[in-house]
Backbone as a ProteinNet text record, in pm:
[ID]
protein_1_A
[PRIMARY]
MKQTEFTLISRVDALPISCLMAEPEGEVKGLVLMAHGLMEYKERFIPLMETFAGNGYVCAINDQRGYGKSVRSRDDEGFS
[TERTIARY]
4759.8	4644.4	4681.9	4627.4	4675.4	4537.5	4637.6	4533	4577.4	4441.9	4445.7	4380.5	4415.9	4372.4	4345	4205.5	4183.7	4078	4042.3	3977.1	3832.7	3771.8	3621.4	3607.3	3529.7	3527.3	3367.9	3296.7	3158.5	3098.2	3006.1	2939.7	2860.5	2796.2	2724.5	2794.9	2885.7	2973.6	3117.6	3160.9	3323.4	3390.7	3343.6	3402.5	3476.2	3597.2	3686.3	3636.8	3618.3	3549.6	3676.8	3714.2	3847.3	3782	3840.1	3808.3	3930.6	3881.5	3999.8	3951.8	4022.4	3986.8	4091.7	4060.6	4150.4	4103.2	4217.7	4192.2	4269.5	4210.3	4278	4379.6	4475.4	4600.8	4546.9	4441	4425.8	4277.5	4194.9	4109.3	3979.8	3903.3	3804.9	3685.2	3619	3477.4	3367.4	3392.6	3303.5	3315.1	3224.6	3275	3176.9	3246.8	3178.2	3193.1	3093.4	3101	3066.8	3122.7	3110.1	3099.6	2997.8	2968.3	2957.8	3050.7	3061.7	2955.2	2948	2824.5	2883.9	2808.6	2842.6	2947.6	3055.8	3206.8	3276.1	3253.9	3372.5	3429.9	3522.2	3625.9	3706.9	3697.2	3744.8	3835.1	3956.7	4064.1	4051.2	3955	3906.9	3865	3824.5	3775.3	3888.5	4012.3	4117.5	4107.7	4132.4	4129.9	4039.6	3893.7	3798.7	3802.5	3856.6	3867.8	4010.7	4092.7	4182	4159.2	4027.7	3992.4	3901.7	3833	3745.6	3867.5	3945.8	4061.6	4119.9	4149.4	4227.9	4117.4	3977.1	3918.3	3865.5	3908	3875.8	3773.3	3788.5	3634.8	3735.8	3695.6	3740.5	3646.8	3705.9	3625.2	3686	3559.6	3560.5	3491.7	3557.6	3482.4	3515.2	3415.3	3498.9	3436.3	3553.8	3464.8	3358.2	3234.1	3117.9	3162.3	3092	3077.7	3073.8	3207	3197.9	3274.4	3338.5	3407.6	3537.4	3629.2	3769	3864.1	3896.8	3939.1	3856.7	3719.2	3604.2	3558.8	3629	3597.3	3686	3631.5	3679.1	3772.5	3659.5	3764.3	3714.8	3789.7	3748.3	3607	3527.9	3390.1	3305.5	3326.4	3239.7	3227.4	3340.5	3346.6	3221.3	3148.4	3030	2893.4	2920.3	2806	2787.7	2681.9	2654.9	2616.8
17495.4	17541	17634	17619.4	17708.7	17843.6	17942.3	18046.6	18136.9	18175.7	18205.9	18320.9	18451.4	18552.6	18567.3	18609.3	18595.5	18703.3	18756.2	18863.9	18797.1	18815.1	18784	18905.3	18929.8	19059	19049.1	19180.8	19153.6	19170.3	19095	19089.5	19253.8	19279.5	19385.1	19511.5	19550.7	19668.1	19671.1	19535.5	19493.2	19536.7	19548	19607.4	19468.6	19463.3	19382.7	19346.6	19209.8	19197.7	19079.6	19133	19097.1	18938	18848.8	18720.6	18645.6	18583.7	18495.3	18364.1	18272.4	18130.6	18053.3	17981.1	17892.2	17759.1	17686	17539.8	17434.8	17321.8	17250.4	17175.7	17133.2	17062.1	16907.9	16852.1	16725.2	16720.2	16619.2	16561.6	16699.1	16703.1	16833.8	16768.5	16796.4	16793.1	16859	16980.9	17068.5	17161.6	17288.9	17451.5	17552.4	17658.5	17746.1	17853.2	17929.2	18037.1	18177.9	18259.6	18381.8	18474.3	18581	18723.8	18804.1	18901.9	18996.5	19138.3	19207.2	19304.3	19459.3	19530.5	19663.2	19710.3	19781.8	19826.4	19747.3	19625.1	19489	19493.6	19417.9	19382.2	19209.1	19151	19004.3	18969.5	19017.9	19006.8	19009.2	19058.6	19056.1	18913.9	18816.9	18694.7	18596.5	18667	18515.5	18447.3	18467.8	18401.9	18302.4	18325.6	18239.3	18161.4	18193.4	18109.8	17992.4	18047.6	17951.5	17862	17873.3	17772.6	17686.1	17720.6	17625.3	17545	17585.4	17532.4	17422.7	17466.8	17369.6	17270.9	17259.3	17140.8	17070.1	17099	17036.8	17120.1	17214.3	17288.8	17402.3	17419	17512.3	17610.4	17754.9	17875.1	17974.9	18042.4	18161.5	18264.7	18378.8	18521.6	18606.1	18723.1	18820.3	18963.2	19045.9	19197.3	19224.2	19265.4	19301	19418.7	19459.5	19577.3	19678.6	19760.9	19908.5	19887.5	19792	19752.3	19715.7	19703.6	19650	19672.6	19552.7	19609.2	19593.4	19556.3	19560.4	19720.4	19805.7	19932.3	20047	20095.4	20144	20257.5	20383	20460.5	20490.2	20576	20623.8	20682.5	20753.8	20789.1	20674.9	20549.9	20464.3	20383.7	20379.8	20345.7	20357.7	20216.9	20189.6	20169	20217.3	20184	20057.9	19991.6	19856.3	19836.9
11358.4	11289.5	11170.6	11086.9	10936.3	10937	10922.1	10916.7	10782.4	10687.9	10575.1	10557.6	10500.4	10468.6	10311.5	10267.1	10121.6	10125.2	9951.2	9920.3	9842	9855.2	9749	9717.1	9575.3	9510.8	9522.3	9533.5	9556	9408.2	9339.8	9240.4	9226.8	9300.6	9269.3	9274.9	9341	9329.4	9317.4	9280.5	9291.3	9436.8	9541.1	9666.9	9727.8	9750.8	9813	9962.2	9949.4	10105.4	10155.5	10246.6	10334.8	10410.9	10399.2	10460.5	10541.7	10644.8	10715.4	10761.3	10745.7	10764.1	10856.2	10944.5	11035.2	11057.5	11001.5	10966.4	11052	11141.5	11206.2	11163.9	11264.9	11194.2	11138.6	11207.7	11179.8	11122.3	11184.8	11088.3	11132.8	11000.7	11027.2	11098.8	11173.5	11242.9	11192.1	11123.4	11070.9	11049.6	11024.7	10989	11092.9	11099.3	11205.1	11137.4	11069.6	10990.3	11096.7	11096.9	11188.2	11141	11194.4	11143.9	11266.5	11261.1	11331.2	11350.9	11441	11487.2	11437.3	11456.5	11410.7	11492.2	11436.8	11469.2	11527.7	11447.1	11482	11384.3	11364.2	11230.5	11279.4	11147.7	11173.8	11284.6	11269.3	11360.7	11509.1	11553.5	11695.4	11714.4	11639.6	11669.2	11658.9	11621.3	11609.9	11720.5	11861	11958.6	11975.4	11952.9	11935.8	11810.5	11712.5	11580.2	11596.8	11690.4	11716	11810.7	11890.9	11980.2	11899	11825.5	11723.1	11668.8	11590.3	11509.4	11593.7	11718.5	11794.1	11843.6	11800.3	11849.2	11694.5	11608	11473.6	11413.6	11398.4	11343	11263.2	11113.6	11030.4	11075.5	11089.4	11107.4	11020	10953.5	10862.2	10897.7	10872.6	10908.8	10774.2	10741.8	10699.8	10737.7	10702.1	10743.8	10679.4	10739.3	10686.3	10627.3	10487.5	10411.8	10457.5	10463.8	10573.8	10709.8	10743.7	10839.2	10874.1	10927.4	10903.3	10753.8	10699.8	10553.1	10443.7	10454.7	10360.9	10350.6	10321.6	10301.1	10195.5	10123.1	9984.6	10050.5	10120.3	10177	10307.3	10394.7	10535.4	10525	10395.4	10417.6	10410.4	10382.3	10359.1	10502.8	10587.2	10740.5	10788.4	10832.1	10921.4	10806.7	10701.4	10630.6	10531.4	10559.1	10520.8	10397.2
[MASK]
++++++++++++++++++++++++++++++++++++++++++++++++++++++++++++++++++++++++++++++++

């Protein structure tokens, strides 16, 4: 499994959005795009992403605005 972390910049306010992608070693069967809920962060889902990648699926997730690494300051935590 190949795991890649990258950042997308919001066109609205230039907030860096932290993203993570897991890719299978062999043939790709499909794509799973995950979204976490309130009070979550993308790294919590790495074991599930590894399972998907181990079964041939590319899996991607991002930290939602105000959570995980998609936060400008501590004052912004939890705000969407």
